[in-house]
Backbone as a ProteinNet text record, in pm:
[ID]
protein_1_A
[PRIMARY]
MIEIVMSSIIAFFILGGAFFGFVAAVGVIRLPDMYTRLHAASKSSTLGVMMMMTGTFLYFWYIEGHVDTELILAVLFIFITAPVAAHLLSRSAFHADVEPYQLTILNELKRDETGAPKDDHGERVIIEGKRRPELENREPEK
[TERTIARY]
2722.8	2686.2	2538	2451.9	2309.1	2276.2	2355	2332.1	2359	2460.5	2491.7	2380.4	2329.2	2221.5	2094.9	2058.2	1936.4	1951.4	2068.2	2090.2	2082.2	2131.6	2123.4	1979.1	1901.7	1759.9	1683.6	1709	1642.2	1680.7	1809.4	1854.6	1793.6	1782.5	1720.8	1577.8	1499.5	1359.7	1347.2	1425.2	1412.4	1464.2	1578.6	1630.3	1544.4	1493.7	1402.4	1274.9	1221.6	1102.7	1129.1	1247.3	1282.8	1295.8	1353.1	1366.5	1230.1	1138.1	1005.8	927.8	948.3	886.8	939.1	1069.3	1129.5	1075.9	1064.3	1009.7	865.8	787.2	649.5	646.1	733.2	736.6	776.3	877.1	919.2	807	738	627.5	514.2	481.7	374.2	413.5	539.1	584	598.1	650.8	690	584.7	494.9	401.3	295.2	240.4	164.1	17.9	-51.4	-193.6	-232.1	-356.7	-406.1	-396.2	-425.2	-428.4	-288.8	-189.8	-54.7	4.8	-28.1	18.1	-42.7	-168.2	-234.9	-174.9	-139	-75.2	58.8	137.6	267.8	250.4	156.1	136	84.5	-3.4	-62	30.3	85.2	166.4	299.7	374.6	508.5	505.3	417.6	416.6	361.6	267.1	217.2	328.4	401.4	512.5	620.2	648.7	749.8	713.4	590.5	547.4	544	499.4	496.1	636.2	730.9	868.5	929.3	903.5	956.7	897.2	769.1	706.4	752.6	775.8	828.9	969.7	1051.6	1186	1183.4	1090.7	1076.8	1031.7	936.8	892.5	1008.1	1085.3	1199.5	1302.6	1324.7	1419.7	1375.8	1250.3	1203.5	1196.8	1165.1	1156.2	1294.1	1390.9	1521.9	1615.1	1626.3	1720.8	1667.5	1544	1487.1	1416.9	1381.5	1311.2	1165.4	1104.6	965.3	884.2	780.2	693.5	580.5	575.5	475.6	372.7	260.1	155.9	86.9	96.2	33.6	99.5	228.4	296.4	245.3	223.1	169.6	28.1	-52.9	-188.1	-184.7	-89.2	-76.3	-37.5	53.8	92.6	-28.7	-106.4	-226	-329	-346.7	-442.3	-403.1	-276.6	-229.5	-238.9	-205.4	-212.3	-354.3	-453.1	-592.4	-649.5	-624.4	-695.6	-634.3	-504	-442.3	-481.2	-475.5	-519	-668	-749.9	-893.9	-920.7	-854.2	-872	-826.9	-714.6	-666.3	-764.5	-818.8	-916.5	-1040.7	-1090.4	-1209.6	-1182.2	-1065.3	-1030.8	-1021.5	-962.1	-950.3	-1086.7	-1173	-1308.5	-1386.1	-1371.1	-1439.1	-1389.2	-1258.5	-1202.7	-1252.7	-1261.7	-1310.7	-1455.3	-1538.8	-1679.7	-1700.5	-1600.9	-1606.5	-1545.1	-1515.4	-1461.5	-1324.6	-1239.6	-1101.1	-1029.3	-974.4	-913.1	-778.4	-751.9	-617.6	-517.9	-392.3	-284.3	-309.5	-269	-299.9	-237.5	-131.6	-69.1	-121.6	-225.9	-285.9	-345	-308.2	-349	-483.6	-503.2	-622.1	-687.4	-814.5	-890.7	-979.4	-931.8	-1004.2	-1138.9	-1145.7	-1270.3	-1377.3	-1340.9	-1438.3	-1483.6	-1388.9	-1424.2	-1516.3	-1493.8	-1578.2	-1719.2	-1730.7	-1861.5	-1941.9	-1874.7	-1948.3	-1922.8	-1829.7	-1791.9	-1690.3	-1599.7	-1497.1	-1559.7	-1512.2	-1564.9	-1531.2	-1620.3	-1602.4	-1588.8	-1517.3	-1503	-1617.1	-1604.6	-1712.3	-1738.7	-1641.5	-1657	-1694.5	-1722.7	-1763.5	-1647.2	-1522.8	-1408.2	-1379.5	-1320.4	-1284	-1168.6	-1175.8	-1073.2	-944	-954.4	-837.1	-838.1	-735	-726.6	-607.3	-632.4	-529.1	-427.1	-474	-384.7	-296.4	-323.4	-240.2	-320	-251.4	-317.9	-333.6	-439.8	-459.9	-433.2	-320.7	-281.1	-386	-458.8	-556.1	-675.7	-694.7	-808.3	-765.8	-640	-588.4	-647.7	-677.2	-725.6	-877.2	-942	-1086.3	-1137.6	-1252	-1313.7	-1361.9	-1340.6	-1385.8	-1537.3	-1591.2	-1735.7	-1773.5	-1893.8	-1938.8	-2057.9
-1921.3	-1780.2	-1761.4	-1844.7	-1831.9	-1869	-1959.5	-1997.9	-1881	-1803.4	-1686.9	-1583.9	-1561.1	-1463.9	-1509.7	-1637.5	-1687.3	-1688.5	-1726.3	-1723.7	-1581.4	-1486.9	-1346	-1297.4	-1336.6	-1296.4	-1358.1	-1485.2	-1552.4	-1485.4	-1457.7	-1390.7	-1251.7	-1180	-1046.6	-1054.2	-1147.5	-1157.6	-1198.5	-1295	-1341.4	-1237.1	-1177.8	-1073.8	-947.4	-912.8	-798	-821.3	-943.9	-977.7	-970.7	-1017.4	-1008.9	-862.8	-779.8	-637.5	-571.8	-596.4	-535.2	-589.6	-716.3	-770.4	-701.6	-673.7	-601.8	-458.6	-392.8	-256.6	-256	-356.2	-364.7	-381.9	-465.6	-486.8	-359.3	-289.7	-163.9	-60.4	-56.4	37.7	12.7	-112.7	-145.2	-104.9	-117.6	-83.1	68.3	137.4	277.1	380.7	348.9	450.1	483.5	607	657.8	613.9	588.6	559.1	436.6	398.4	276.3	282.4	396.7	408.5	394.9	458.7	448.2	310.7	251.2	114.8	17	34.9	-52.6	-35.8	86.2	112.9	39.9	48.9	-18.8	-169.7	-220.1	-365.1	-417.8	-344.8	-397.7	-380.2	-263.5	-239.1	-311.9	-290.5	-348.6	-499.7	-549.6	-694.7	-765.5	-704.7	-765	-775	-667.7	-671	-768.9	-772	-862.9	-1008.9	-1045	-1183.3	-1221.5	-1130	-1160.3	-1180	-1098.9	-1115.2	-1246.4	-1280.4	-1406.3	-1526.8	-1523.6	-1636	-1643.4	-1529.6	-1530.3	-1587.3	-1548.8	-1604.7	-1754.2	-1798.8	-1941.9	-2016.9	-1958.3	-2020.6	-2033.3	-1925.8	-1930.9	-2033.6	-2044.8	-2143.4	-2285.1	-2318.1	-2453.3	-2479.4	-2375.9	-2393.5	-2413	-2330.2	-2336.4	-2439.7	-2439.8	-2528	-2671.1	-2686.1	-2819.1	-2875.5	-2791	-2837.2	-2871.2	-2808.4	-2835.9	-2707.1	-2707.5	-2589.8	-2603.2	-2513.1	-2516.6	-2407	-2446.6	-2348.6	-2294.4	-2366.2	-2317.9	-2188.9	-2174.6	-2050.4	-1932.4	-1953.9	-1846.4	-1810.8	-1911.3	-1883.7	-1810.7	-1846	-1777.1	-1631.6	-1604.3	-1466.5	-1387.5	-1445.1	-1376.5	-1354.9	-1455.7	-1443.9	-1331.2	-1325.5	-1220.1	-1084	-1078	-951.8	-896.8	-984.7	-940	-913.3	-1002.7	-993.5	-896.7	-883	-798.5	-650.8	-590.3	-450.1	-431	-527.2	-516.8	-525.8	-617.1	-630.7	-504.5	-447.8	-323.9	-209.6	-202	-96.9	-112.4	-233.7	-255.9	-228.7	-265.7	-236.3	-86.1	-13.3	131.5	199.5	153.8	211.1	181.7	60.1	24.4	110.1	131.3	215.5	358.6	408.2	544.3	557.6	460.7	468.1	437.2	377.3	355.5	473.7	580.9	704.9	686.9	605.7	595.6	720	797	924.1	903.8	979.4	974	1048.3	1036.7	1103.4	1253.7	1320.4	1462.4	1552.4	1509.3	1591.5	1561.7	1481.9	1455.1	1583.9	1618.1	1745.7	1735.6	1633.8	1626	1490.6	1490.3	1367.6	1357.8	1290.8	1284	1214.8	1108.2	1034.5	1119.5	1193.4	1278.7	1390.9	1445.7	1551.1	1498.1	1376.1	1319.1	1290.6	1246.8	1208.4	1324.8	1421.8	1529.5	1665.7	1676.2	1806.3	1869.9	1945	2008.4	2117.5	2134.2	2242.2	2377.4	2474.1	2606.2	2711.2	2818.1	2926.1	3025.9	3144.8	3243.5	3298.5	3293.5	3349.9	3244.6	3121.5	3016.6	2946.2	2976.3	2909.2	2780.3	2686.2	2561.3	2585.2	2522.3	2538.8	2471.7	2355.3	2281.3	2281.4	2335.3	2342.7	2261.1	2154.2	2069.3	2021.8	1983.9	1925.3	2023.4	2152.6	2251.9	2315.9	2341.9	2405.8	2554.9	2606.8	2750.9	2798.8	2868	2902.9	2983.9	3069.3	3153.5	3073	2951.6	2870.9	2748.2	2739.6	2619.5	2597.1	2700.5	2685.1	2676.9	2668.6	2663.8	2525.8	2520.1	2393.3	2317.7	2185.5	2108.3	2097.4	2091.3	2076.6	1931.6	1910.6	1772.3	1742
-1916.9	-1914.3	-1880.5	-1941.7	-1915.5	-1771	-1712.5	-1573.1	-1479.1	-1509.8	-1425.8	-1436.3	-1557.1	-1577	-1505.4	-1521.6	-1457	-1304.5	-1256.6	-1111.2	-1057.2	-1134.6	-1093.4	-1092.2	-1191.5	-1196.2	-1079.5	-1052.9	-940.5	-809	-791.9	-669.5	-656.9	-769.1	-766.8	-715.9	-768.9	-727.3	-580.9	-537.3	-399.2	-300.8	-328.9	-239.2	-243	-360.9	-370.5	-291.8	-299.4	-220.8	-71.9	-30.1	111.6	154.9	68.3	100.2	116.7	23.7	34.7	153.7	187.8	309.4	433.8	435.1	547.5	555.5	440.5	437.9	488.9	452.2	501	651.9	705.4	850.3	924.1	872.8	935.5	925.4	811.7	794.8	892	915.1	1008.5	1150.4	1183.2	1318	1335.6	1236.6	1253.7	1212.9	1125.2	1075.8	1180.5	1176.9	1290.8	1301.4	1191.8	1205.6	1123.1	1136.5	1073.5	922.3	863.6	718.3	656.6	715.9	661.4	688.2	800.9	827.4	728.1	700.5	604.2	465.5	431.3	302.1	294	399.7	400.3	393.7	470	472.7	340.1	275.9	152.5	32.3	13.2	-106.8	-102.2	4.1	10.9	24.9	109.8	127.5	4.8	-64	-188	-290.5	-308.6	-403.2	-357.5	-227.9	-175.2	-195.1	-162.1	-178.3	-326.1	-410.5	-553.8	-609.5	-566.6	-614.6	-564.6	-438.6	-386	-458.7	-483.8	-554.7	-699.6	-761.1	-897.9	-899.6	-804.3	-793.4	-768	-683.3	-656.1	-781.3	-854	-979.8	-1078.2	-1093.9	-1185.8	-1141.2	-1010.8	-960.1	-997.3	-965.6	-995.1	-1145.1	-1221.9	-1367.1	-1429.2	-1389.8	-1453.5	-1389.4	-1258.2	-1190.2	-1180	-1136.4	-1113.9	-1237.1	-1332.7	-1452.2	-1427.7	-1330.2	-1293.3	-1301.9	-1382.7	-1395	-1293.7	-1200.6	-1094.1	-1119.7	-1175.9	-1208.9	-1084.3	-972.8	-850	-801.1	-824.7	-786.1	-868.3	-996.1	-1080.9	-1036.2	-1004.8	-956.1	-821.1	-735.8	-607.1	-627.4	-721.1	-751.4	-800.4	-891.4	-941.5	-830.3	-745.5	-635.5	-540.4	-503.5	-413.7	-481.6	-609.6	-683.5	-686.1	-690.5	-696.7	-558	-462.7	-335	-234	-229.4	-126.4	-139.9	-258.4	-267.1	-239.7	-280.7	-255.1	-105.5	-37.1	107.4	179.5	138.5	201.4	178.2	59.2	29.7	117.5	130.2	212.2	359.6	407.3	546.2	571.6	478.6	497.9	488.9	399	393.1	520.6	572.6	697.6	812.8	818.2	924.3	910.2	787.8	767.5	814.6	778.9	818.2	965.9	1030.8	1175.4	1250.3	1178.7	1234.8	1300.8	1241.8	1286.5	1235	1325.8	1289.7	1221.5	1115.5	1055.2	1143.1	1107.4	1180.6	1181.4	1287.1	1305.7	1200.2	1133.2	1029.8	889.5	880.6	750.7	695.7	574.7	517.7	447.6	368.3	285.4	300.1	324.5	335.5	212.4	109.8	-17.8	-3.6	74.3	86.5	153.6	257.2	324.1	230.7	153.4	59.6	-49.1	-94.8	-198.4	-148.1	-21.9	29.8	85.7	146.8	212.3	151.9	59.5	7	99.8	44.7	126.4	212.2	335.6	418.6	357.2	378.3	318.8	428	395.3	492.4	473.8	535.6	532.9	393.6	304.8	170.9	67.2	110.7	18.9	-49.1	-9.7	-70.2	4.3	-64.9	-0.1	97	214.3	316.8	272.1	212.2	167.2	14.6	-45	-190.8	-235.9	-310.2	-369.3	-267	-148	-49.3	24.1	14.9	83.1	196.2	306.8	419.4	395.2	449.3	448.2	589.4	614.2	751.4	826.5	758	828.2	879.2	829.3	871.9	952.5	991.2	1056	1194.2	1269.8	1407.3	1414.9	1303.1	1296.5	1340.1	1404.5	1446.3	1322.9	1318.9	1202.9	1199.3	1076.9	1061	1080.2	1131.1	1153.3	1069.4
[MASK]
++++++++++++++++++++++++++++++++++++++++++++++++++++++++++++++++++++++++++++++++++++++++++++++++++++++++++++++++++++++++++++++++++++++++++++++

């Protein structure tokens, strides 16, 4: 009975990791701009690789009777470095003036660094990620 449960858990982790790896690949191919592609590549592939390595660790631990600490260290390394690398790449792209997709509603980083653009009455043009239709055709501030 325990063998069926452990085999199911191992299969869950390995198949789940393969699924998230596939989702990351589709996201990189299908998403429109650098920022969303980077999001798909970093989040989904990180989770996918971590699940696959966890499944591999469980397999070697339970089936083969071998505890491989290098797999645990690899999971921790990927968990720490992949999101940091994605964050640094996206910040670099932002400061290199890589434009987001045209339907992007709110640019939090630009608002944090320069303040949100204001209309003639001193109100913010973008409020909580919602478009203001009367100001949509306005030229962006530089």
